[in-house]
SERO-402383 format. One record per residue: residue number from 1; x negated, z, y of N, C-alpha, C, CB in turn; residue in one letter. Coordinates in pm, whole numbers, padded with zeros to 5 digits. Glycine has a CB too. Example, Ala and Ser with C-alpha at 12.3 -4.5 7.8 and 13.67 -1.06 7.14 Angstrom:
ATOM_1_-01319_00780_-00569_-01230_00780_-00450_-01320_00780_-00330_-01131_00905_-00447_a $
ATOM_2_-01285_00708_-00225_-01367_00714_-00106_-01290_00787_00003_-01408_00572_-00060_s $
This chain:
ATOM_1_00905_00121_-00720_00847_00184_-00838_00882_00332_-00840_00694_00165_-00841_v $
ATOM_2_00854_00396_-00951_00878_00539_-00965_00765_00619_-00900_00890_00577_-01113_h $
ATOM_3_00801_00734_-00848_00702_00828_-00796_00706_00949_-00887_00731_00867_-00645_i $
ATOM_4_00590_00985_-00941_00579_01097_-01033_00476_01195_-00979_00541_01049_-01176_l $
ATOM_5_00485_01323_-01018_00381_01417_-00975_00247_01380_-01038_00420_01562_-01012_p $
ATOM_6_00140_01414_-00970_00006_01384_-01020_-00021_01455_-01152_-00100_01424_-00916_h $
ATOM_7_00030_01580_-01160_00012_01661_-01281_00144_01723_-01322_-00093_01770_-01259_e $
ATOM_8_00159_01747_-01452_00273_01820_-01506_00218_01922_-01605_00377_01723_-01575_m $
ATOM_9_00252_02049_-01584_00207_02157_-01672_00055_02165_-01680_00265_02138_-01811_l $
ATOM_10_-00012_02134_-01570_-00158_02140_-01565_-00228_02023_-01632_-00204_02265_-01628_g $
ATOM_11_-00153_01924_-01676_-00209_01806_-01741_-00176_01685_-01655_-00154_01788_-01888_i $
ATOM_12_-00267_01588_-01649_-00237_01469_-01571_-00111_01404_-01627_-00357_01369_-01572_s $
ATOM_13_-00028_01353_-01540_00097_01290_-01583_00069_01174_-01677_00178_01241_-01461_t $
ATOM_14_-00035_01097_-01649_-00072_00986_-01736_-00111_01038_-01874_-00188_00905_-01675_f $
ATOM_15_-00195_01142_-01878_-00238_01200_-02006_-00121_01256_-02085_-00341_01309_-01983_g $
ATOM_16_-00031_01324_-02016_00087_01379_-02082_00174_01267_-02140_00169_01464_-01984_l $
ATOM_17_00190_01160_-02064_00269_01045_-02109_00211_00987_-02238_00275_00938_-02000_s $
ATOM_18_00078_00969_-02240_00014_00911_-02357_00030_01002_-02480_-00134_00886_-02329_m $
ATOM_19_00022_01133_-02459_00042_01227_-02571_00184_01221_-02624_00009_01370_-02528_r $
ATOM_20_00280_01218_-02532_00421_01214_-02574_00456_01085_-02647_00512_01231_-02453_l $
ATOM_21_00393_00975_-02606_00421_00846_-02671_00377_00843_-02818_00351_00734_-02594_l $
ATOM_22_00288_00934_-02856_00247_00941_-02997_00361_00994_-03084_00123_01032_-03012_k $
ATOM_23_00453_01070_-03022_00558_01137_-03099_00699_01085_-03071_00554_01284_-03071_w $
ATOM_24_00719_01027_-02952_00854_00988_-02911_00858_00842_-02865_00904_01079_-02798_f $
ATOM_25_00976_00779_-02874_00990_00643_-02820_00980_00643_-02667_01123_00581_-02865_p $
ATOM_26_00951_00527_-02612_00926_00514_-02468_01044_00564_-02383_00897_00369_-02434_i $
ATOM_27_01166_00539_-02426_01282_00582_-02346_01296_00734_-02343_01410_00519_-02401_r $
ATOM_28_01261_00800_-02451_01265_00947_-02454_01157_01003_-02362_01247_01002_-02600_v $
ATOM_29_01037_00945_-02369_00927_00989_-02282_00966_00966_-02136_00795_00914_-02315_v $
ATOM_30_01027_00853_-02106_01072_00827_-01970_01170_00935_-01922_01138_00689_-01961_d $
ATOM_31_01263_00974_-02007_01360_01078_-01968_01291_01211_-01943_01468_01094_-02078_q $
ATOM_32_01193_01245_-02028_01117_01370_-02008_01044_01365_-01874_01016_01392_-02124_i $
ATOM_33_00978_01252_-01846_00904_01236_-01720_00997_01247_-01599_00831_01102_-01718_l $
ATOM_34_01113_01185_-01608_01206_01186_-01495_01265_01324_-01471_01319_01086_-01519_l $
ATOM_35_01299_01398_-01577_01352_01535_-01560_01243_01625_-01502_01403_01592_-01697_v $
ATOM_36_01122_01619_-01559_01012_01701_-01507_00980_01664_-01363_00886_01685_-01594_a $
ATOM_37_00983_01536_-01333_00956_01488_-01198_01059_01542_-01099_00954_01336_-01195_s $
ATOM_38_01184_01538_-01138_01291_01588_-01050_01272_01737_-01022_01430_01563_-01114_r $
ATOM_39_01232_01813_-01125_01209_01956_-01107_01087_01985_-01019_01190_02023_-01243_l $
ATOM_40_00983_01905_-01034_00857_01932_-00963_00853_01875_-00821_00743_01876_-01041_l $
ATOM_41_00907_01754_-00801_00897_01694_-00667_01031_01671_-00600_00824_01563_-00675_i $
ATOM_42_01140_01694_-00674_01272_01680_-00614_01328_01540_-00624_01268_01722_-00471_g $
ATOM_43_01440_01521_-00557_01510_01393_-00556_01448_01303_-00450_01663_01413_-00529_d $
ATOM_44_01373_01203_-00492_01307_01114_-00397_01407_01029_-00320_01208_01025_-00469_t $
ATOM_45_01526_01013_-00373_01630_00937_-00303_01669_01001_-00172_01752_00922_-00391_g $
ATOM_46_01655_01133_-00161_01690_01203_-00037_01597_01169_00079_01687_01353_-00060_r $
ATOM_47_01478_01118_00047_01385_01079_00155_01373_00927_00166_01245_01140_00129_v $
ATOM_48_01467_00856_00103_01472_00711_00117_01397_00634_00012_01420_00675_00248_g $
ATOM_49_01351_00701_-00094_01276_00634_-00200_01361_00630_-00326_01141_00706_-00227_l $
ATOM_50_01435_00522_-00343_01527_00507_-00455_01450_00472_-00582_01632_00400_-00424_t $
ATOM_51_01482_00543_-00690_01416_00516_-00818_01477_00392_-00883_01430_00638_-00912_r $
ATOM_52_01395_00313_-00954_01449_00200_-01030_01540_00250_-01142_01333_00114_-01088_p $
ATOM_53_01626_00164_-01191_01718_00203_-01298_01647_00213_-01433_01833_00103_-01307_s $
ATOM_54_01536_00143_-01449_01457_00149_-01571_01352_00259_-01557_01389_00011_-01601_v $
ATOM_55_01324_00332_-01665_01226_00441_-01661_01087_00394_-01625_01222_00511_-01793_g $
ATOM_56_00998_00487_-01586_00865_00449_-01536_00777_00377_-01639_00794_00571_-01489_p $
ATOM_57_00775_00424_-01763_00690_00359_-01863_00750_00226_-01910_00669_00452_-01982_l $
ATOM_58_00881_00223_-01921_00946_00098_-01960_00928_-00008_-01851_01096_00121_-01987_e $
ATOM_59_00938_00034_-01724_00917_-00059_-01612_00774_-00113_-01615_00945_00011_-01477_l $
ATOM_60_00678_-00025_-01642_00538_-00067_-01653_00522_-00168_-01766_00445_00054_-01676_k $
ATOM_61_00586_-00142_-01878_00577_-00230_-01993_00640_-00366_-01967_00643_-00165_-02113_s $
ATOM_62_00754_-00367_-01898_00827_-00491_-01873_00769_-00575_-01760_00970_-00460_-01843_l $
ATOM_63_00725_-00509_-01652_00686_-00582_-01531_00541_-00562_-01488_00775_-00542_-01420_t $
ATOM_64_00474_-00461_-01543_00339_-00429_-01500_00335_-00340_-01378_00264_-00555_-01471_g $
ATOM_65_00452_-00298_-01327_00457_-00211_-01209_00428_-00067_-01250_00596_-00221_-01139_k $
ATOM_66_00317_-00016_-01200_00270_00118_-01236_00338_00223_-01150_00118_00127_-01222_t $
ATOM_67_00380_00336_-01209_00436_00445_-01128_00331_00497_-01030_00487_00559_-01218_p $
ATOM_68_00377_00543_-00915_00289_00604_-00816_00278_00752_-00847_00343_00580_-00670_v $
ATOM_69_00155_00802_-00855_00134_00944_-00877_00114_01010_-00741_00011_00970_-00972_l $
ATOM_70_00203_01101_-00707_00201_01164_-00574_00085_01261_-00562_00334_01236_-00548_d $
ATOM_71_00008_01246_-00455_-00102_01338_-00427_-00084_01400_-00288_-00238_01264_-00436_v $
ATOM_72_00041_01410_-00243_00069_01472_-00114_00152_01389_-00020_-00058_01506_-00048_g $
ATOM_73_00176_01265_-00054_00252_01176_00034_00395_01225_00052_00253_01035_-00022_t $
ATOM_74_00458_01272_-00056_00597_01320_-00044_00609_01436_00054_00651_01362_-00181_l $
ATOM_75_00512_01525_00054_00514_01635_00151_00504_01580_00294_00398_01734_00125_d $
ATOM_76_00423_01477_00314_00411_01415_00446_00542_01347_00487_00295_01312_00447_k $
ATOM_77_00610_01287_00390_00740_01225_00418_00842_01331_00453_00789_01141_00298_i $
ATOM_78_00846_01439_00375_00943_01547_00397_00920_01615_00532_00934_01651_00285_k $
ATOM_79_00793_01625_00575_00762_01690_00702_00782_01597_00822_00620_01742_00701_s $
ATOM_80_00801_01467_00795_00821_01373_00904_00695_01305_00953_00885_01441_01017_g $
ATOM_81_00578_01336_00895_00454_01270_00935_00449_01125_00890_00334_01345_00878_h $
ATOM_82_00520_01094_00782_00536_00956_00736_00684_00926_00734_00471_00934_00593_i $
ATOM_83_00723_00812_00789_00865_00774_00794_00891_00661_00695_00906_00733_00937_k $
ATOM_84_00994_00678_00614_01035_00573_00521_01134_00483_00593_01097_00634_00390_v $
ATOM_85_01108_00354_00591_01193_00257_00659_01263_00170_00555_01111_00170_00758_c $
ATOM_86_01372_00105_00596_01440_00014_00502_01355_-00110_00476_01578_-00027_00557_p $
ATOM_87_01405_-00199_00394_01332_-00321_00361_01298_-00404_00484_01411_-00404_00265_g $
ATOM_88_01196_-00485_00471_01149_-00569_00581_01215_-00706_00571_00994_-00584_00578_i $
ATOM_89_01269_-00751_00683_01328_-00884_00690_01225_-00986_00739_01450_-00884_00782_k $
ATOM_90_01147_-00947_00841_01053_-01041_00902_00938_-00963_00967_01125_-01131_01008_r $
ATOM_91_00817_-01018_00956_00699_-00960_01021_00650_-01059_01124_00586_-00926_00918_v $
ATOM_92_00628_-01010_01245_00569_-01093_01351_00431_-01037_01382_00660_-01097_01479_r $
ATOM_93_00369_-01087_01486_00230_-01049_01516_00211_-00898_01518_00188_-01107_01649_h $
ATOM_94_00288_-00826_01597_00274_-00680_01601_00408_-00609_01590_00205_-00637_01729_q $
ATOM_95_00505_-00675_01532_00635_-00611_01516_00694_-00643_01379_00731_-00655_01628_s $
ATOM_96_00785_-00557_01338_00854_-00573_01212_01003_-00565_01237_00809_-00467_01108_v $
ATOM_97_01079_-00660_01183_01224_-00654_01187_01270_-00609_01049_01287_-00794_01228_e $
ATOM_98_01346_-00498_01046_01393_-00442_00921_01530_-00499_00886_01399_-00289_00929_f $
ATOM_99_01572_-00483_00761_01699_-00539_00716_01819_-00476_00786_01713_-00523_00567_v $
ATOM_100_01800_-00359_00847_01911_-00296_00920_01921_-00348_01064_01893_-00145_00921_d $
ATOM_101_01837_-00448_01101_01844_-00509_01233_01752_-00448_01337_01982_-00502_01281_g $
ATOM_102_01693_-00334_01309_01603_-00268_01404_01466_-00335_01400_01591_-00116_01372_i $
ATOM_103_01407_-00357_01518_01273_-00412_01530_01185_-00307_01594_01273_-00545_01613_t $
ATOM_104_01066_-00287_01536_00972_-00189_01590_00835_-00252_01602_00965_-00062_01501_r $
ATOM_105_00761_-00210_01706_00624_-00256_01728_00527_-00161_01658_00592_-00266_01879_d $
ATOM_106_00417_-00216_01608_00315_-00137_01540_00178_-00182_01587_00327_-00149_01386_f $
ATOM_107_00083_-00088_01590_-00055_-00122_01623_-00120_-00201_01510_-00136_00005_01653_d $
ATOM_108_-00085_-00166_01387_-00139_-00234_01269_-00030_-00239_01162_-00267_-00162_01215_a $
ATOM_109_-00028_-00345_01088_00067_-00362_00979_-00013_-00386_00853_00169_-00480_01006_i $
ATOM_110_00003_-00298_00754_-00069_-00309_00628_00032_-00335_00518_-00152_-00179_00598_v $
ATOM_111_00016_-00446_00448_00105_-00479_00337_00026_-00466_00208_00163_-00624_00353_l $
ATOM_112_00070_-00378_00120_00008_-00363_-00012_00091_-00448_-00108_00001_-00212_-00058_a $
ATOM_113_00035_-00558_-00151_00113_-00658_-00225_00103_-00646_-00376_00070_-00794_-00184_t $
ATOM_114_00020_-00556_-00426_00013_-00537_-00570_-00105_-00608_-00634_00139_-00583_-00634_g $
ATOM_115_-00103_-00616_-00766_-00217_-00667_-00841_-00219_-00819_-00854_-00217_-00607_-00977_y $
ATOM_116_-00107_-00883_-00844_-00100_-01028_-00854_-00052_-01081_-00720_-00004_-01073_-00971_k $
ATOM_117_-00121_-01180_-00669_-00087_-01230_-00536_00040_-01314_-00540_-00202_-01311_-00480_s $
ATOM_118_00137_-01270_-00461_00258_-01350_-00440_00271_-01383_-00292_00385_-01274_-00491_n $
ATOM_119_00159_-01376_-00221_00156_-01394_-00076_00228_-01522_-00031_00013_-01397_-00028_v $
ATOM_120_00204_-01638_-00093_00269_-01760_-00042_00422_-01757_-00050_00218_-01879_-00119_p $
ATOM_121_00479_-01668_-00132_00625_-01663_-00142_00689_-01595_-00023_00667_-01592_-00269_t $
ATOM_122_00615_-01509_00048_00675_-01437_00161_00601_-01456_00293_00681_-01291_00129_w $
ATOM_123_00474_-01494_00290_00400_-01516_00415_00414_-01662_00454_00250_-01476_00399_l $
ATOM_124_00480_-01685_00565_00504_-01822_00611_00386_-01869_00695_00636_-01831_00694_k $
ATOM_125_00271_-01879_00630_00146_-01919_00693_00065_-01986_00583_00069_-01798_00758_e $
ATOM_126_00032_-02112_00600_-00033_-02184_00491_-00182_-02209_00514_00036_-02314_00470_s $
ATOM_127_-00236_-02165_00626_-00377_-02193_00652_-00471_-02099_00578_-00404_-02184_00800_e $
ATOM_128_-00433_-01973_00560_-00524_-01876_00502_-00516_-01869_00350_-00495_-01740_00560_m $
ATOM_129_-00394_-01877_00294_-00376_-01856_00151_-00336_-01984_00079_-00272_-01749_00128_f $
ATOM_130_-00390_-02003_-00039_-00356_-02117_-00123_-00219_-02095_-00186_-00464_-02138_-00232_s $
ATOM_131_-00137_-02197_-00184_-00007_-02187_-00249_-00020_-02191_-00400_00085_-02299_-00202_e $
ATOM_132_-00131_-02241_-00450_-00153_-02252_-00594_-00170_-02115_-00661_-00275_-02339_-00622_k $
ATOM_133_-00260_-02032_-00606_-00287_-01903_-00671_-00267_-01783_-00580_-00426_-01901_-00723_d $
ATOM_134_-00234_-01804_-00452_-00210_-01694_-00360_-00335_-01628_-00306_-00128_-01592_-00427_g $
ATOM_135_-00452_-01686_-00331_-00577_-01629_-00284_-00622_-01702_-00157_-00686_-01638_-00393_f $
ATOM_136_-00708_-01637_-00077_-00757_-01702_00044_-00826_-01835_00011_-00853_-01610_00118_p $
ATOM_137_-00808_-01932_00100_-00869_-02064_00081_-01020_-02059_00102_-00808_-02166_00176_k $
ATOM_138_-01064_-01975_00196_-01208_-01962_00220_-01269_-01883_00104_-01236_-01892_00358_k $
ATOM_139_-01381_-01930_00052_-01444_-01860_-00060_-01510_-01729_-00017_-01547_-01950_-00127_p $
ATOM_140_-01533_-01643_-00114_-01605_-01518_-00092_-01739_-01549_-00029_-01624_-01439_-00225_f $
ATOM_141_-01785_-01478_00069_-01733_-01353_00125_-01654_-01372_00254_-01847_-01259_00150_p $
ATOM_142_-01596_-01489_00278_-01533_-01517_00407_-01381_-01522_00404_-01583_-01647_00458_n $
ATOM_143_-01319_-01484_00294_-01174_-01494_00284_-01096_-01379_00344_-01137_-01507_00143_g $
ATOM_144_-01163_-01285_00405_-01096_-01164_00455_-01028_-01182_00590_-01196_-01053_00465_w $
ATOM_145_-01062_-01285_00666_-01009_-01298_00802_-00934_-01429_00823_-01121_-01286_00903_k $
ATOM_146_-00812_-01416_00876_-00733_-01532_00915_-00717_-01535_01065_-00595_-01530_00845_g $
ATOM_147_-00612_-01602_01112_-00586_-01611_01256_-00491_-01501_01300_-00527_-01749_01291_k $
ATOM_148_-00493_-01471_01429_-00400_-01378_01495_-00397_-01240_01431_-00260_-01436_01492_s $
ATOM_149_-00513_-01190_01390_-00521_-01055_01337_-00473_-01041_01193_-00441_-00964_01422_g $
ATOM_150_-00470_-01150_01119_-00431_-01147_00978_-00556_-01125_00893_-00357_-01277_00937_l $
ATOM_151_-00554_-01020_00812_-00665_-00988_00725_-00616_-00976_00581_-00734_-00856_00770_y $
ATOM_152_-00708_-00991_00487_-00674_-00967_00347_-00786_-00889_00282_-00649_-01101_00271_s $
ATOM_153_-00748_-00796_00196_-00844_-00711_00125_-00817_-00723_-00024_-00835_-00562_00173_v $
ATOM_154_-00921_-00732_-00102_-00907_-00725_-00246_-00880_-00856_-00315_-00799_-00633_-00279_g $
ATOM_155_-00895_-00967_-00247_-00873_-01098_-00308_-01005_-01164_-00349_-00797_-01189_-00212_f $
ATOM_156_-01111_-01087_-00357_-01244_-01144_-00382_-01271_-01174_-00527_-01348_-01050_-00331_t $
ATOM_157_-01195_-01118_-00617_-01219_-01127_-00762_-01355_-01065_-00796_-01214_-01276_-00811_k $
ATOM_158_-01396_-00968_-00713_-01522_-00899_-00735_-01504_-00749_-00740_-01621_-00935_-00626_r $
ATOM_159_-01386_-00705_-00783_-01360_-00564_-00805_-01367_-00480_-00680_-01456_-00510_-00904_g $
ATOM_160_-01399_-00352_-00700_-01402_-00257_-00589_-01514_-00288_-00490_-01419_-00116_-00642_l $
ATOM_161_-01624_-00345_-00537_-01734_-00380_-00446_-01688_-00487_-00347_-01858_-00430_-00526_m $
ATOM_162_-01620_-00589_-00394_-01569_-00694_-00306_-01463_-00640_-00211_-01512_-00809_-00387_g $
ATOM_163_-01376_-00553_-00263_-01273_-00491_-00179_-01337_-00407_-00070_-01178_-00404_-00265_t $
ATOM_164_-01441_-00334_-00106_-01514_-00251_-00009_-01577_-00337_00099_-01621_-00168_-00080_s $
ATOM_165_-01634_-00450_00060_-01694_-00541_00159_-01589_-00594_00255_-01766_-00658_00089_m $
ATOM_166_-01473_-00633_00200_-01364_-00681_00286_-01322_-00572_00384_-01243_-00726_00200_d $
ATOM_167_-01302_-00452_00333_-01254_-00342_00416_-01352_-00311_00530_-01232_-00216_00331_a $
ATOM_168_-01480_-00312_00500_-01581_-00287_00604_-01581_-00398_00709_-01721_-00274_00541_r $
ATOM_169_-01575_-00521_00663_-01572_-00634_00757_-01451_-00624_00849_-01570_-00769_00680_n $
ATOM_170_-01336_-00590_00792_-01213_-00580_00870_-01223_-00465_00970_-01092_-00560_00779_i $
ATOM_171_-01273_-00350_00927_-01287_-00235_01017_-01378_-00270_01135_-01343_-00112_00941_a $
ATOM_172_-01489_-00338_01106_-01581_-00378_01213_-01515_-00479_01308_-01709_-00438_01154_e $
ATOM_173_-01438_-00571_01252_-01371_-00672_01334_-01265_-00607_01424_-01307_-00779_01246_d $
ATOM_174_-01190_-00514_01369_-01089_-00442_01450_-01157_-00364_01561_-01005_-00347_01361_i $
ATOM_175_-01268_-00298_01528_-01343_-00224_01631_-01391_-00318_01740_-01463_-00150_01568_e $
ATOM_176_-01444_-00433_01702_-01490_-00530_01803_-01375_-00578_01890_-01556_-00651_01734_n $
ATOM_177_-01259_-00604_01830_-01142_-00647_01907_-01099_-00539_02006_-01025_-00683_01813_c $
ATOM_178_-01099_-00415_01960_-01060_-00305_02049_-01160_-00286_02162_-01047_-00175_01969_l $
ATOM_179_-01288_-00302_02134_-01390_-00287_02238_-01376_-00397_02343_-01530_-00291_02176_m $
ATOM_180_-01336_-00517_02303_-01317_-00627_02398_-01197_-00602_02489_-01299_-00759_02323_k $
ATOM_181_-01096_-00531_02439_-00976_-00502_02518_-01001_-00394_02623_-00862_-00460_02427_r $
ATOM_182_-01093_-00303_02593_-01119_-00191_02683_-01196_-00236_02806_-01196_-00080_02611_r $
ATOM_183_-01165_-00173_02916_-01245_-00194_03036_-01357_-00091_03029_-01159_-00181_03169_k $
ATOM_184_-01480_-00136_03028_-01588_-00039_03012_-01600_00055_03132_-01719_-00111_02989_p $
ATOM_185_-01601_00180_03103_-01628_00284_03201_-01737_00369_03139_-01499_00369_03237_f $
ATOM_186_-01855_00365_03197_-01969_00431_03136_-01986_00569_03196_-02096_00348_03153_f $
ATOM_187_-01989_00669_03112_-02010_00807_03154_-02141_00853_03093_-01892_00899_03111_l $
ATOM_188_-02236_00887_03176_-02363_00935_03126_-02363_01086_03139_-02483_00871_03200_n $
ATOM_189_-02367_01154_03025_-02363_01300_03029_-02493_01362_02986_-02253_01351_02941_h $
ATOM_190_-02602_01289_02993_-02733_01344_02962_-02772_01327_02815_-02736_01488_02998_g $
ATOM_191_-02676_01313_02726_-02707_01296_02585_-02689_01153_02540_-02622_01386_02501_l $
ATOM_192_-02652_01069_02630_-02622_00930_02597_-02499_00888_02672_-02603_00911_02444_g $
ATOM_193_-02453_00771_02650_-02338_00722_02722_-02213_00720_02635_-02366_00585_02775_g $
ATOM_194_-02099_00727_02699_-01971_00718_02630_-01887_00614_02699_-01897_00855_02626_v $
ATOM_195_-01831_00521_02625_-01741_00421_02681_-01597_00468_02668_-01759_00284_02611_y $
ATOM_196_-01517_00446_02772_-01374_00477_02769_-01296_00352_02796_-01337_00585_02872_f $
């Protein structure tokens, strides 16, 4: 998807886009957004983020893919705090094999799959997700946890409240898993105990 600045000329990029669409066709507005974006945030291709060939508003209209509004991520990428990697070929329990052949281990792997579930097309696991609609087979509120550390967030069909419940359950489960891995060493410092 396209990455655009959060604001342009002190106006939200979304608001500016809507104003421009009142006067200009979508392709002209896309060109204005892309030129302003290049001036404000630079060439995203230099940091490994290739822009689609179709403009941001036209892409949204055709596919539903919304442009990403940058709120500081590009600066983190440019500084090296976030690394852009090539496409993913395969995901294993705690490792990812990229299309360039390199495999790396990760403590956690988070896949943001978008607004419509296409999970069964790429996740080769049929126990957690239904092939019919891509949603967890277990009904709410139990669809957030699968096997081998597989979690899902936002499939509750209950908006942000359901997503929040999933996220909290997952955070607690990860904490419990980490606590089980640790060898307890109790340090009493007079104010309470600390586990290491």
